[in-house]
N, C-alpha and C positions, 0 to 999 in steps of 0.2 A: 331276888332280883330277876326280872324277866329278861331272857337273852334278846339281844338285838336281832332283828330279822336278817336273813342272809340274802344279799342281792344276787341277781342273775344278770350276766352279760350275754346277750344273744348276738352271735356273730353272723352278719347278713350283708356284708359289703362286697362279696365276691362278684366278679363280672359274669361268672357262669360261662367261661370260654367254651368248654366242651358241651354245655347244654344249649348254647346259642343265645344266651341271655341270662339275666339275673334269676337265680333259682328262688330267691326270696319272694318274688312277685308271682310265681306260679300259683294257681288256685286249685285247692283240693277241698271238696265238700263246702264250697261257698266262701272260703277264706284263703288269703294268701298263706304261703308257708311261713312267712314272717309273723303274720297275725296269729297263726296256729301255735308257733313256738312261744310267743309272748303269752298267749292264753294258758298254755300247758304249764309254763313256769309259774305263772300267777296261781293257777289252781293247785299247784304242788306246795304253795306257801312261800315262795321266794319273793322278796321285796327289798328295795325297789328294783324295778326291771329297767335295764338299759339295753336299747337296740342300737347296734352299730351298723349303719347302712352305707351304701355307696351313694352315687348320684341319683337324683330323682326323688319323687315324693312317695314315701312308703304307705301313704294313706293313714287312716285313723288307727292309732295304736295306744294301748294302755301301758305305755312305757315311755321313758325319756329317750328321745331319738338323737343320736349323734351321727353326723355325716362325716365319714372318713374320706378326706380329700387325698389321702395317701394310700388308698386301697390297692392301687397297682403294685405297691411294694410287697403285698402279700398279707396273709392272715395275721402275722405278728403285729402289723400296724393297727389292726382292729382290736387285738387283745390289749395292746398298750393304751389305746384311746379309751377303751371300756374300763380298764383297771384305774386309769388316772381319774376317771369320773366318779369313782365309788365314794360313798360317804365315809368320813373319817372314822366312824365307829364300826365299820364293817370288819368283822374278824375272819370272814371267809367269803368266797365268791363261787358261784356256779358259772361255768362256761359251757355254752352249747351252741350248736349251729341249727340252721333251719332245714337241712337236707336229710336228716335222719328221721324219717316219718314214723318209725316204730316207737319213738320216744313218747311216753305218756306220763300223766301226773303220778301214777303209781310208781313208775321206775324212778322218777326224780325224788319222790318221797323216800324210797328205799336208799337212794344215794345219800340223801340228807341224813337219814338215820345212821348210815355207816360213818359219815363225817362227824356227826354229833357224838358217836361213841369214841372217836379218836380225833378231836378237833384240831390237833396240831399236825395231823398227817393228811395228805390228799386222799380223796376217795374218787375212784374213776370206774368207768364202765370197762368190762373185759370182753373183748371179742377179737376174732381173727388172730388168736394167740398173742395178743398184746393188750395194752391199756390205752384208753382214749377218752374223748369227750362223748357225752356229758361227763364233766368232772367238777369236783369241788376242791378248791385250793385254799389252804389256810393263809392268813395275813403274812406270815413269815416268808412266804414265797412271792408276795406281790412285787418286791424289787426285781426278782428274776423275770417275772412276767413282763415288767416294764422294760427289761433289757432285751427281750426277744427281737429278732430281726429276720427279714426275708419272708419267704413263703412257708415258714415253719410254725407249727402250733406249739403246744406245751408238752408234747408226748415225751420228750427227753427228760423233762423235769419229773413227770409221773413215774417213768421207769427208774430214774436215779433214786427217787425218794421211796421207792417200793410202795406205791399207793395201794391202799386197800381196794381190791377189785370186786365189782359187782357184776356177776355174769349177765351179759346182754348180747347173746349170739346174733340178734337182729341188727346190732350196731354197725356191722360191716356193710349192710345194705343201705347205702345212701344214694341220693340222686345226683348223678354226674352227667348223664347223657340223655338225649331224647329217647333212646331205647329204654333206659331205666324208667323214665317218666311214663312211657307207653305201657310198660309192664305193670306199673303201679295202678294205672287207670283202668286196666282190664279187670 
């Protein structure tokens, strides 16, 4: 039996308060950070791809686009929307954001391999002495992901579950401010 593909939910609905605008629409090497994240997840073999965006037109994407009208509530609202849209046969899901520009297909494939080795346990990237996204969550945790609230992601679930960690020291370098963006572009 061929295993079902593992979907990815790309979280891109943030307003980018500290950046001065939505990070998902920033362009790097001719593509928006959202287009880049969708491309990378697809190249790594995740399918289907779901992009959770805020207001506005994200442009052409090789993903199902969901507009999060509750994005002001925080990241949890985007996670809930993305998880609720998954196909019934999904036994795991990858969660990732657009602002970790060091993420590449090879990293996501290594994360997928960790998850495949222990499919009932979450697999997460390890950086800054903690666990975080990108991360793969098994189906048994979907109800908890659907119960998240506020501006919190799923880190507490990863820590409580003792997620398998994939070293990713660059994971702590995300884009939050115009200064971060200027450093990246240099």
